[in-house]
TIDOSE-349798 format. One record per residue: x, y, z of N, C-alpha, C in turn. Coordinates in steps of 0.05 Angstrom, whole numbers, padded with zeros to 5 digits, always signed. Layout:
BEGIN
XYZXYZXYZ ...
This chain:
BEGIN
-00257-02043-03390-00286-02046-03398-00297-02018-03396 -00294-02003-03374-00306-01977-03373-00297-01959-03396 -00271-01959-03400-00258-01944-03422-00270-01950-03449 -00276-01975-03453-00287-01985-03480-00316-01972-03481 -00330-01974-03461-00359-01963-03459-00359-01933-03464 -00340-01919-03451-00339-01890-03455-00331-01883-03482 -00314-01898-03496-00305-01892-03523-00330-01896-03542 -00343-01919-03539-00367-01923-03556-00389-01903-03553 -00395-01896-03528-00416-01877-03523-00410-01850-03534 -00385-01840-03529-00378-01816-03539-00376-01813-03570 -00366-01835-03581-00363-01837-03611-00391-01837-03622 -00409-01851-03610-00439-01852-03618-00452-01827-03618 -00444-01808-03599-00456-01783-03597-00445-01760-03614 -00423-01766-03629-00411-01745-03645-00428-01739-03670 -00440-01759-03679-00456-01756-03705-00484-01741-03701 -00492-01738-03677-00519-01725-03675-00516-01706-03651 -00538-01687-03652-00538-01667-03630-00553-01681-03605 -00545-01671-03583-00557-01683-03558-00535-01688-03538 -00544-01693-03514-00523-01695-03493-00506-01722-03496 -00481-01721-03494-00462-01743-03495-00457-01754-03468 -00452-01779-03466-00449-01791-03439-00419-01798-03437 -00408-01790-03417-00377-01795-03412-00376-01809-03386 -00358-01831-03382-00357-01847-03358-00328-01844-03349 -00321-01837-03324-00295-01833-03316-00285-01860-03307 -00260-01866-03313-00247-01891-03305-00235-01890-03277 -00237-01867-03264-00226-01864-03238-00246-01876-03217 -00240-01898-03200-00258-01909-03181-00269-01887-03161 -00249-01869-03154-00259-01850-03133-00280-01834-03144 -00281-01827-03170-00303-01811-03182-00328-01827-03182 -00325-01853-03189-00351-01869-03189-00362-01872-03163 -00347-01876-03143-00356-01881-03116-00372-01853-03108 -00360-01828-03114-00372-01805-03105-00398-01800-03119 -00402-01806-03144-00426-01806-03161-00449-01823-03149 -00439-01848-03142-00458-01867-03130-00469-01858-03105 -00453-01848-03087-00460-01840-03060-00475-01814-03061 -00472-01795-03079-00483-01769-03078-00512-01771-03080 -00524-01787-03098-00553-01788-03105-00567-01794-03080 -00563-01816-03066-00582-01825-03043-00577-01803-03019 -00552-01794-03016-00549-01775-02995-00565-01748-02999 -00565-01736-03022-00579-01712-03028-00610-01716-03028 -00619-01740-03036-00647-01746-03035-00659-01746-03007 -00642-01749-02988-00653-01748-02959-00660-01720-02949 -00651-01697-02964-00656-01674-02957-00680-01661-02971 -00694-01641-02957-00716-01628-02970-00704-01606-02990 -00720-01600-03009-00713-01580-03028-00716-01554-03013 -00702-01531-03025-00702-01505-03013-00731-01495-03013 -00748-01499-03035-00774-01489-03037-00793-01502-03014 -00788-01527-03008-00802-01538-02987-00796-01528-02960 -00772-01521-02956-00763-01508-02930-00776-01482-02928 -00777-01465-02951-00789-01442-02949-00817-01441-02943 -00834-01462-02953-00860-01465-02950-00867-01472-02922 -00850-01489-02909-00853-01497-02883-00848-01475-02864 -00829-01457-02868-00825-01435-02852-00847-01417-02852 -00860-01411-02878-00883-01394-02879-00907-01405-02865 -00911-01431-02867-00936-01441-02854-00930-01438-02823 -00907-01443-02814-00903-01440-02785-00905-01411-02776 -00896-01393-02792-00898-01365-02785-00926-01358-02786 -00941-01365-02806-00970-01359-02808-00986-01370-02782 -00980-01392-02773-00993-01405-02751-00986-01389-02724 -00960-01381-02724-00952-01365-02699-00966-01338-02697 -00970-01324-02723-00982-01298-02725-01011-01302-02718 -01026-01325-02726-01052-01328-02719-01056-01330-02687 -01040-01348-02678-01040-01352-02647-01035-01326-02634 -01017-01310-02640-01009-01285-02629-01033-01267-02632 -01046-01268-02653-01071-01248-02658-01092-01258-02639 -01099-01281-02638-01119-01292-02619-01113-01284-02592 -01088-01289-02583-01082-01282-02557-01085-01254-02549 -01075-01237-02568-01079-01208-02562-01108-01200-02560 -01124-01212-02578-01153-01203-02575-01164-01215-02551 -01157-01239-02543-01166-01252-02517-01159-01235-02494 -01136-01224-02496-01127-01207-02473-01135-01179-02473 -01154-01170-02494-01164-01145-02495-01196-01148-02497 -01208-01148-02473-01237-01154-02473-01253-01134-02488 -01244-01109-02487-01261-01087-02503-01254-01088-02533 -01239-01108-02541-01232-01107-02570-01256-01109-02589 -01278-01125-02580-01300-01130-02596-01320-01106-02593 -01315-01088-02575-01333-01064-02573-01330-01047-02597 -01351-01029-02602-01349-01010-02624-01355-01019-02649 -01367-01043-02653-01376-01053-02679-01352-01069-02693 -01331-01078-02677-01310-01094-02690-01319-01120-02700 -01340-01133-02689-01349-01157-02699-01360-01153-02728 -01373-01133-02735-01380-01126-02760-01359-01120-02779 -01339-01106-02768-01315-01102-02786-01301-01129-02793 -01299-01150-02776-01288-01173-02782-01303-01186-02803 -01330-01187-02801-01345-01201-02822-01343-01188-02850 -01346-01160-02848-01344-01147-02875-01317-01149-02886 -01294-01147-02873-01269-01149-02885-01263-01178-02894 -01271-01198-02881-01269-01224-02889-01285-01231-02915 -01310-01218-02916-01327-01219-02940-01316-01207-02964 -01304-01181-02958-01289-01168-02980-01265-01183-02991 -01249-01193-02972-01226-01209-02982-01235-01235-02999 -01256-01247-02992-01266-01270-03006-01274-01260-03036 -01290-01238-03036-01299-01229-03063-01276-01220-03081 -01255-01212-03071-01233-01204-03085-01222-01227-03102 -01226-01252-03092-01215-01274-03107-01238-01285-03130 -01261-01272-03128-01281-01276-03149-01278-01258-03171 -01267-01231-03166-01267-01210-03188-01236-01205-03193 -01216-01220-03188-01190-01216-03195-01186-01226-03224 -01161-01227-03234-01157-01238-03261-01130-01254-03259 -01129-01278-03274-01107-01294-03274-01083-01283-03288 -01059-01291-03280-01033-01282-03290-01019-01307-03303 -00998-01305-03320-00985-01327-03332-00977-01345-03310 -00977-01371-03318-00970-01391-03299-00994-01397-03282 -00987-01397-03254-01008-01401-03234-01016-01376-03218 -01007-01356-03228-01012-01330-03213-01039-01318-03214 -01046-01303-03195-01074-01291-03195-01071-01264-03180 -01081-01244-03193-01082-01217-03183-01109-01209-03173 -01111-01198-03149-01135-01188-03136-01127-01167-03117 -01148-01154-03106-01144-01132-03086-01144-01142-03058 -01137-01167-03052-01138-01178-03025-01114-01164-03007 -01096-01156-03021-01073-01141-03005-01084-01116-02994 -01101-01103-03009-01114-01077-03001-01132-01085-02975 -01146-01105-02976-01164-01113-02953-01147-01117-02928 -01125-01131-02931-01105-01135-02910-01095-01110-02899 -01087-01091-02917-01077-01066-02909-01098-01050-02895 -01123-01051-02904-01144-01037-02892-01148-01046-02862 -01150-01074-02859-01151-01083-02833-01128-01075-02814 -01104-01074-02824-01082-01067-02809-01085-01037-02800 -01095-01020-02816-01096-00992-02812-01120-00987-02792 -01140-01000-02798-01165-00996-02780-01160-01002-02750 -01147-01025-02745-01143-01035-02718-01120-01052-02712 -01100-01048-02727-01076-01063-02722-01073-01088-02738 -01049-01100-02736-01045-01127-02749-01061-01149-02743 -01069-01150-02716-01087-01174-02712-01111-01177-02729 -01126-01154-02737-01149-01154-02750-01141-01162-02780 -01119-01151-02792-01111-01158-02817-01104-01190-02820 -01092-01197-02799-01082-01228-02799-01106-01244-02798 -01126-01236-02784-01149-01256-02781-01171-01254-02803 -01175-01229-02816-01194-01229-02836-01187-01234-02864 -01167-01221-02872-01157-01223-02903-01150-01252-02909 -01134-01268-02894-01125-01295-02901-01151-01313-02901 -01169-01308-02880-01193-01326-02878-01211-01321-02903 -01214-01295-02912-01230-01290-02934-01216-01302-02960 -01191-01299-02962-01176-01308-02983-01177-01338-02986 -01177-01352-02965-01178-01382-02965-01206-01390-02974 -01227-01376-02965-01255-01384-02972-01258-01376-03002 -01247-01355-03012-01250-01346-03038-01238-01367-03058 -01213-01374-03050-01197-01394-03067-01211-01420-03069 -01223-01427-03047-01237-01454-03047-01265-01452-03061 -01278-01431-03058-01304-01428-03070-01307-01418-03099 -01292-01398-03104-01293-01386-03130-01272-01396-03148 -01245-01398-03140-01225-01410-03156-01224-01440-03157 -01236-01452-03137-01238-01482-03136-01210-01494-03135 -01192-01482-03119-01164-01493-03116-01166-01518-03098 -01145-01534-03098-01144-01555-03079-01137-01541-03052 -01145-01557-03032-01142-01546-03002-01115-01539-02997 -01094-01555-03006-01068-01551-02999-01058-01522-03011 -01065-01520-03037-01059-01494-03050-01072-01470-03037 -01097-01474-03029-01110-01450-03018-01098-01444-02993 -01093-01463-02975-01081-01459-02949-01053-01445-02952 -01038-01452-02972-01011-01442-02979-01015-01413-02985 -01034-01405-03001-01037-01378-03009-01045-01362-02984 -01063-01373-02968-01071-01358-02944-01049-01354-02923 -01032-01375-02923-01009-01373-02905-00990-01352-02913 -00985-01349-02939-00968-01327-02949-00979-01300-02942 -01005-01296-02946-01015-01273-02939-01015-01265-02909 -01020-01288-02892-01021-01283-02862-00993-01276-02853 -00972-01291-02864-00946-01286-02854-00935-01256-02864 -00942-01250-02890-00935-01225-02898-00947-01202-02885 -00973-01204-02878-00989-01182-02865-00980-01181-02837 -00974-01202-02823-00962-01202-02796-00935-01186-02794 -00917-01195-02813-00892-01180-02812-00893-01150-02816 -00911-01144-02838-00916-01116-02846-00928-01100-02821 -00946-01113-02807-00959-01103-02784-00941-01096-02762 -00923-01115-02756-00904-01113-02735-00885-01091-02741 -00876-01089-02766-00857-01068-02774-00871-01040-02771 -00896-01037-02780-00912-01014-02778-00914-01005-02750 -00920-01024-02732-00923-01022-02706-00898-01012-02690 -00875-01025-02698-00850-01017-02688-00841-00990-02694 -00846-00982-02720-00841-00955-02726-00859-00932-02716 -00877-00939-02698-00899-00922-02684-00920-00913-02703 -00929-00930-02723-00950-00925-02739-00978-00924-02726 -00994-00907-02733-01021-00904-02719-01040-00921-02733 -01062-00927-02719-01084-00944-02731-01111-00932-02723 -01131-00938-02735-01158-00929-02729-01161-00899-02731 -01173-00886-02713-01180-00858-02714-01152-00843-02710 -01134-00854-02696-01108-00842-02692-01093-00838-02718 -01096-00858-02737-01083-00854-02763-01096-00831-02778 -01123-00827-02777-01134-00804-02788-01125-00778-02775 -01123-00776-02750-01117-00754-02735-01088-00745-02742 -01071-00764-02748-01042-00757-02753-01038-00750-02781 -01062-00749-02799-01059-00740-02828-01061-00708-02828 -01046-00698-02846-01048-00668-02850-01072-00660-02870 -01078-00677-02888-01099-00674-02906-01109-00702-02914 -01135-00703-02918-01150-00727-02928-01159-00723-02957 -01151-00740-02973-01156-00738-03004-01175-00757-03011 -01198-00750-03024-01219-00765-03036-01221-00761-03063 -01208-00775-03081-01210-00771-03109-01234-00783-03124 -01252-00797-03109-01273-00811-03123-01292-00793-03136 -01301-00801-03159-01322-00785-03172-01349-00795-03167 -01354-00819-03155-01377-00832-03152-01384-00836-03121 -01391-00816-03107-01397-00817-03077-01426-00814-03073 -01438-00829-03057-01465-00827-03049-01470-00814-03024 -01449-00816-03005-01448-00802-02981-01419-00794-02975 -01403-00810-02979-01374-00809-02974-01369-00811-02943 -01375-00837-02934-01371-00839-02905-01344-00835-02895 -01324-00841-02912-01294-00837-02904-01288-00808-02901 -01301-00789-02918-01293-00763-02916-01308-00751-02889 -01331-00762-02884-01344-00752-02856-01326-00762-02831 -01316-00785-02836-01300-00796-02814-01274-00777-02810 -01262-00769-02833-01238-00752-02831-01246-00725-02817 -01268-00713-02826-01276-00690-02813-01284-00693-02783 -01294-00717-02778-01301-00722-02748-01275-00722-02733 -01252-00727-02743-01226-00729-02731-01212-00702-02734 -01225-00681-02747-01214-00656-02750-01193-00651-02772 -01195-00670-02792-01175-00669-02812-01189-00655-02838 -01177-00637-02852-01188-00623-02874-01189-00643-02898 -01209-00638-02916-01210-00656-02938-01204-00642-02966 -01189-00657-02984-01186-00648-03010-01200-00668-03028 -01222-00659-03039-01239-00679-03056-01243-00672-03085 -01251-00691-03098-01257-00688-03127-01281-00670-03134 -01278-00650-03150-01300-00633-03156-01319-00646-03176 -01311-00670-03187-01330-00683-03207-01352-00696-03189 -01350-00699-03165-01371-00710-03148-01388-00688-03136 -01414-00690-03146-01433-00668-03133-01439-00672-03103 -01437-00696-03095-01440-00701-03066-01416-00687-03049 -01393-00693-03061-01370-00679-03047-01370-00650-03049 -01376-00641-03071-01378-00610-03071-01398-00599-03054 -01420-00611-03050-01442-00603-03033-01432-00606-03004 -01417-00624-02995-01405-00627-02970-01387-00602-02965 -01370-00597-02983-01351-00574-02981-01367-00548-02975 -01387-00544-02992-01402-00519-02991-01418-00518-02964 -01430-00540-02957-01448-00538-02933-01432-00538-02906 -01411-00553-02905-01394-00554-02882-01368-00538-02880 -01358-00530-02903-01334-00514-02904-01311-00528-02894 -01309-00555-02894-01287-00570-02883-01267-00577-02901 -01267-00568-02928-01247-00575-02945-01248-00560-02973 -01230-00568-02992-01231-00556-03018-01236-00578-03037 -01246-00570-03063-01249-00590-03084-01234-00579-03107 -01226-00598-03126-01209-00592-03150-01221-00603-03175 -01212-00592-03197-01216-00605-03224-01191-00607-03237 -01183-00632-03242-01159-00637-03257-01133-00637-03241 -01112-00645-03252-01086-00649-03238-01074-00622-03230 -01075-00602-03245-01063-00578-03238-01077-00565-03213 -01104-00565-03210-01116-00555-03188-01112-00572-03165 -01109-00599-03168-01103-00614-03145-01077-00609-03133 -01055-00605-03151-01029-00599-03141-01028-00572-03127 -01042-00552-03139-01043-00527-03127-01056-00527-03101 -01080-00540-03098-01097-00539-03073-01078-00555-03053 -01067-00575-03058-01049-00591-03040-01026-00576-03028 -01013-00561-03045-00993-00545-03040-01001-00522-03019 -01024-00511-03024-01035-00490-03005-01041-00502-02978 -01053-00525-02978-01062-00539-02951-01035-00546-02935 -01015-00557-02949-00992-00567-02936-00974-00543-02925 -00976-00521-02939-00961-00497-02934-00973-00482-02910 -01000-00487-02903-01013-00469-02885-01027-00488-02862 -01012-00494-02841-01026-00509-02821-01048-00497-02807 -01048-00469-02805-01071-00456-02794-01095-00461-02810 -01094-00459-02836-01117-00462-02855-01125-00492-02851 -01109-00510-02849-01116-00538-02847-01131-00539-02819 -01123-00528-02797-01136-00531-02772-01164-00519-02773 -01166-00495-02787-01192-00481-02790-01212-00499-02805 -01202-00510-02829-01222-00527-02845-01229-00552-02830 -01209-00564-02815-01215-00589-02802-01235-00584-02778 -01233-00560-02766-01253-00552-02744-01279-00548-02757 -01282-00535-02780-01308-00533-02792-01320-00559-02800 -01304-00575-02811-01314-00604-02818-01324-00619-02795 -01308-00618-02772-01316-00629-02749-01342-00620-02738 -01348-00596-02738-01372-00583-02728-01393-00591-02746 -01388-00592-02773-01410-00599-02793-01419-00628-02788 -01402-00647-02780-01409-00674-02779-01424-00676-02751 -01415-00662-02729-01429-00663-02704-01458-00652-02708 -01463-00630-02723-01489-00618-02725-01506-00633-02746 -01496-00651-02763-01513-00662-02783-01511-00694-02785 -01490-00706-02778-01488-00734-02783-01481-00753-02761 -01483-00741-02736-01481-00760-02714-01506-00779-02715 -01500-00805-02703-01520-00825-02705-01548-00816-02693 -01547-00804-02668-01573-00795-02656-01587-00777-02673 -01574-00759-02687-01589-00738-02704-01600-00753-02728 -01586-00770-02742-01596-00785-02764-01619-00800-02756 -01618-00816-02734-01639-00833-02727-01665-00816-02720 -01662-00794-02708-01686-00776-02703-01698-00767-02728 -01681-00759-02749-01692-00751-02774-01707-00773-02789 -01696-00798-02788-01709-00820-02801-01735-00826-02786 -01735-00825-02760-01762-00831-02747-01782-00811-02752 -01774-00785-02754-01794-00765-02762-01803-00770-02790 -01786-00775-02808-01796-00780-02836-01814-00804-02837 -01810-00825-02824-01827-00847-02822-01854-00841-02809 -01854-00824-02789-01879-00816-02777-01895-00801-02796 -01882-00783-02811-01897-00765-02831-01908-00780-02853 -01892-00803-02861-01902-00819-02880-01926-00836-02874 -01924-00847-02848-01947-00862-02839-01971-00845-02836 -01969-00819-02825-01991-00801-02823-02004-00793-02850 -01984-00790-02869-01996-00784-02897-02009-00808-02909 -02002-00830-02905-02016-00856-02914-02044-00859-02901 -02044-00853-02875-02069-00856-02860-02090-00836-02868 -02079-00810-02875-02096-00791-02885-02110-00797-02909 -02093-00811-02929-02104-00818-02957-02121-00841-02953 -02117-00859-02934-02137-00882-02933-02159-00878-02912 -02160-00855-02899-02182-00850-02880-02180-00864-02853 -02157-00878-02846-02153-00893-02823-02142-00874-02801 
């Protein structure tokens, strides 16, 4: 019976393209084929196992981050609460201004936010802020289903945690220590209104190499003497070579920049100047109105 069916099905498939069906007459083969389907159906697919591992890893990293912060009472000091809010908001906005990729992919700068959090204050900050912002952005802007949004955030959380632990194990510095460990701070931006990052580098005693296309950065270099500026790739390469080859020059420039920030941009000094400007403005307005 089985041999007749096999012959008919095979013969019927010769005249046209497409898959041909062949049935084995061996009872052992039939039994194996029958048993294989339900047994394999009981096991999860490899992709599902990977997703479960990532979700579990992300949950463990979140718990570890919260425990580390809870065990460090001074963690919230120094404006870290504001850092958490700003980084989470930045991560959320990256999901608004990213761009779609073929399939279900989506490219944004959320990895940069996670890396920034890691460098500012270690992997707990990156693990807490970037995935939370990503989750909110995927739900609010991309309007993904909750399961898909959670899966994306879990991947970022797990990856950021692993990267942070590796960076920590290799002795990587974070916060001000990361800046102090640098030989030169490079600011290539042409559009700076103050360049807070450059001032932070100078405050840590690190010389700056900045874009000469920015009038603000050029003025900082002239006024403070804490760095060099360049125009074009050739000048950048030459200036960088000079700085890296002369540690004494780097130290001198860094010290000048540190003094410049201390004499010009410390918070108490800025606050005093603003209050004086407001007083002069109020007096001027009173003089005009006769009050």
